[in-house]
C-alpha positions, 0 to 999 in steps of 0.5 A, spaced: 211 203 856 208 209 855 200 209 856 198 213 850 191 212 847 189 212 839 183 215 836 180 210 831 179 213 824 171 214 822 168 210 818 170 210 811 177 212 812 180 205 813 187 203 810 187 196 808 191 192 811 187 179 835 202 177 860 204 181 865 199 180 870 196 173 869 190 171 873 190 164 873 194 159 877 193 153 872 199 149 872 203 151 878 202 144 881 208 141 877 215 141 876 215 135 871 221 136 866 222 133 859 218 132 853 210 131 855 207 125 853 200 125 849 199 118 849 197 118 857 190 116 856 189 115 864 191 123 864 187 125 858 180 122 860 181 122 868 175 126 868 170 122 864 166 116 867 166 109 864 159 111 861 161 118 859 167 115 855 163 110 852 159 115 849 165 119 847 167 113 843 160 111 840 160 119 837 167 119 834 166 112 831 160 115 828 164 121 826 169 116 822 164 114 817 164 120 813 158 118 809 154 118 815 156 125 817 154 127 811 147 124 811 146 126 818 148 133 817 143 133 811 137 131 815 139 135 821 139 141 817 132 139 814 129 137 821 131 144 823 128 147 817 121 144 818 121 145 826 121 138 827 123 136 835 130 133 834 133 138 839 133 133 845 137 128 840 142 134 838 143 136 845 145 129 848 150 127 843 154 132 839 152 138 843 154 135 849 160 133 847 163 140 844 159 145 848 158 147 855 151 149 855 146 154 852 148 159 857 154 161 862 150 158 868 149 152 864 157 152 863 159 152 870 159 145 871 164 144 865 168 150 868 169 147 875 171 140 871 176 143 867 178 147 873 179 141 877 184 138 872 188 145 872 185 147 865 182 154 864 176 156 860 175 160 854 167 162 854 165 162 847 158 165 845 158 161 839 151 164 836 152 165 828 148 167 822 145 173 826 145 179 821 141 185 824 143 191 829 138 188 834 142 181 834 149 185 834 147 189 840 145 182 844 151 179 842 155 185 845 151 184 851 152 177 852 160 177 850 160 183 856 157 178 861 163 173 859 168 178 861 164 179 867 164 172 869 172 172 867 173 177 872 170 173 878 175 168 878 182 165 875 178 159 872 177 163 865 184 166 863 181 169 856 175 171 853 173 171 845 169 174 840 168 175 833 167 181 829 162 178 825 158 177 831 158 185 832 157 187 824 155 184 817 160 181 813 158 185 807 159 192 811 166 189 813 168 187 806 165 194 803 170 197 808 176 193 807 175 194 799 175 202 801 168 203 798 165 209 799 160 208 805 153 211 804 150 215 810 146 209 813 153 204 812 157 210 816 152 210 822 152 202 822 160 202 822 160 207 827 156 202 832 161 197 830 167 201 832 163 203 839 161 195 840 168 193 839 171 199 843 166 197 849 168 190 849 176 191 849 175 197 854 171 193 859 176 187 858 181 192 860 177 195 866 176 188 869 184 186 867 181 180 863 185 178 856 180 178 850 181 174 843 179 177 837 178 171 832 180 171 825 175 170 819 175 170 812 181 174 808 176 179 804 174 182 811 180 180 815 184 186 814 178 190 817 178 186 823 186 187 823 186 194 823 180 194 829 185 189 833 191 194 832 187 200 834 185 196 840 192 194 842 194 201 841 189 203 846 189 198 851 195 194 851 200 199 853 201 197 861 200 189 859 197 185 854 189 185 854 187 185 846 190 179 842 189 178 835 189 172 831 194 169 826 192 164 821 198 161 819 195 157 813 196 164 810 202 165 806 203 172 808 202 171 816 209 170 818 211 177 815 205 180 818 207 178 825 214 181 824 211 187 821 206 188 827 211 187 832 215 193 829 209 197 830 208 195 837 215 197 838 214 203 835 207 205 838 210 202 845 204 197 846 204 189 848 203 185 842 197 179 844 198 174 839 193 167 838 196 162 833 192 158 829 193 154 822 186 156 819 179 154 819 176 157 812 181 153 807 176 150 802 172 157 802 178 161 801 181 157 795 174 157 792 173 164 792 180 166 789 179 161 784 172 164 782 174 171 782 181 170 779 185 173 785 192 170 788 190 164 793 192 167 800 193 160 802 199 156 803 201 151 797 201 145 802 200 143 809 207 142 810 208 150 808 203 151 814 206 147 819 213 150 818 210 157 818 206 155 825 213 153 828 217 159 826 211 163 829 212 159 835 220 161 835 218 168 833 214 169 839 218 166 844 224 170 842 220 176 843 217 175 849 219 182 852 213 185 847 209 178 845 204 174 849 201 168 845 197 163 845 197 156 841 190 155 839 192 148 836 190 140 836 197 139 833 201 134 837 208 136 834 207 144 834 205 143 842 211 139 843 215 143 839 213 149 843 214 145 850 221 143 848 223 150 845 221 153 852 225 148 856 231 150 851 230 157 853 229 156 860 222 159 860 218 157 866 212 152 865 207 157 867 210 163 864 204 167 863 206 170 856 205 163 854 198 159 853 196 153 850 188 152 848 184 146 845 177 146 843 172 142 848 171 135 847 177 135 842 184 133 844 184 132 851 190 128 851 194 134 849 190 139 854 190 134 860 197 132 859 200 139 858 196 141 864 199 136 869 206 137 866 205 144 869 203 148 863 198 154 862 192 150 858 185 153 857 179 150 853 175 153 848 168 152 851 162 154 846 155 155 849 149 158 846 142 156 844 142 149 841 139 151 834 143 157 833 150 154 835 149 148 829 153 152 824 159 151 829 157 144 831 156 142 823 164 145 822 166 140 828 163 134 825 165 136 818 173 137 820 172 130 824 169 126 819 175 123 815 178 117 817 185 120 816 183 126 820 182 128 828 176 123 829 180 117 828 185 120 833 180 121 838 177 114 837 183 111 838 185 114 844 178 113 847 179 106 845 185 105 848 183 108 855 177 103 855 181 097 854 186 100 859 180 101 864 178 094 862 185 091 864 185 094 870 178 091 872 181 084 871 
């Protein structure tokens, strides 16, 4: 592919609209064939001591009680607002389960533990709610540090950032709507372009792959346009920049196909991260209130269908597409494994990764890694107070008895029973 550069349009001119040289050796230790079992808890929790496993069991048992999660979330928010001394309690419970630490340095033990299990790390600076130029610049510098850390070893195969960590939602929405920006807004957006370019350029210079996370639909077109411009700038030799596709949006499969055609036309590699989506309630509520077409699939079955069709699409276009499955869905992971086997694709093909969040779905991550597949964990980090929005989302999505925490709870319970039986 030719190595051509593309000049980003200036603020206000946006039209509507985030592995050739992989550096991780994760998964190269195994030649296991056949379906991967996600029921083997001895592998899933091999890195956890009995004490740590009991603590995990206790935490997910609490998360199974929706009323308790709601009550706890309310009082934690109130305590933080009143500056009550609860940081230690948070840090040694939910923060410890789902975060690597308050800094990259704090996260090093987690990186090592994951490495020992042949699982990579994706350092995710999860500070949210900042909304001023100084904070945006500080966030840019911190993400730059994750790129430099990833460059130091094969333990960190990807880095990641959110555009809303570098720009205000209001500005991104104004750009997406095609509003005429005033002088100050144009200057702000020019700084956004420079921040995004500086991160992707540093990733390119350090040979580090970088995800651009997906966000709400009313700013996603702006994010997509930025991501495509960065791919056209830095993905001509290998996939460096990855855009994120939320398959709970009914248009995502068509968008993926259109983006492949664009990549073909301009001669760059398409980096793809597939997720189901994280803003369902917010998206449905806004579309109803503002009376526009709901961007979300009619049913979960529709989302699951399109997610798996997107897996097919990416596997069939591996000459141009490199992709990561960001999912806790066991069926989709198994589906991808079986399709890879049917197509004769190596387990450790560097175009294909699986990723889950730290503290969740260890049965998927560790069993896939043991079977020889490329796996990484998102490891969020940041000051306790500022990562609370992230932690509240984890608690919310885990609380339902029919949801994730019930599955996690049962797996941990089964492993504790297995270990107790082995002691007899």
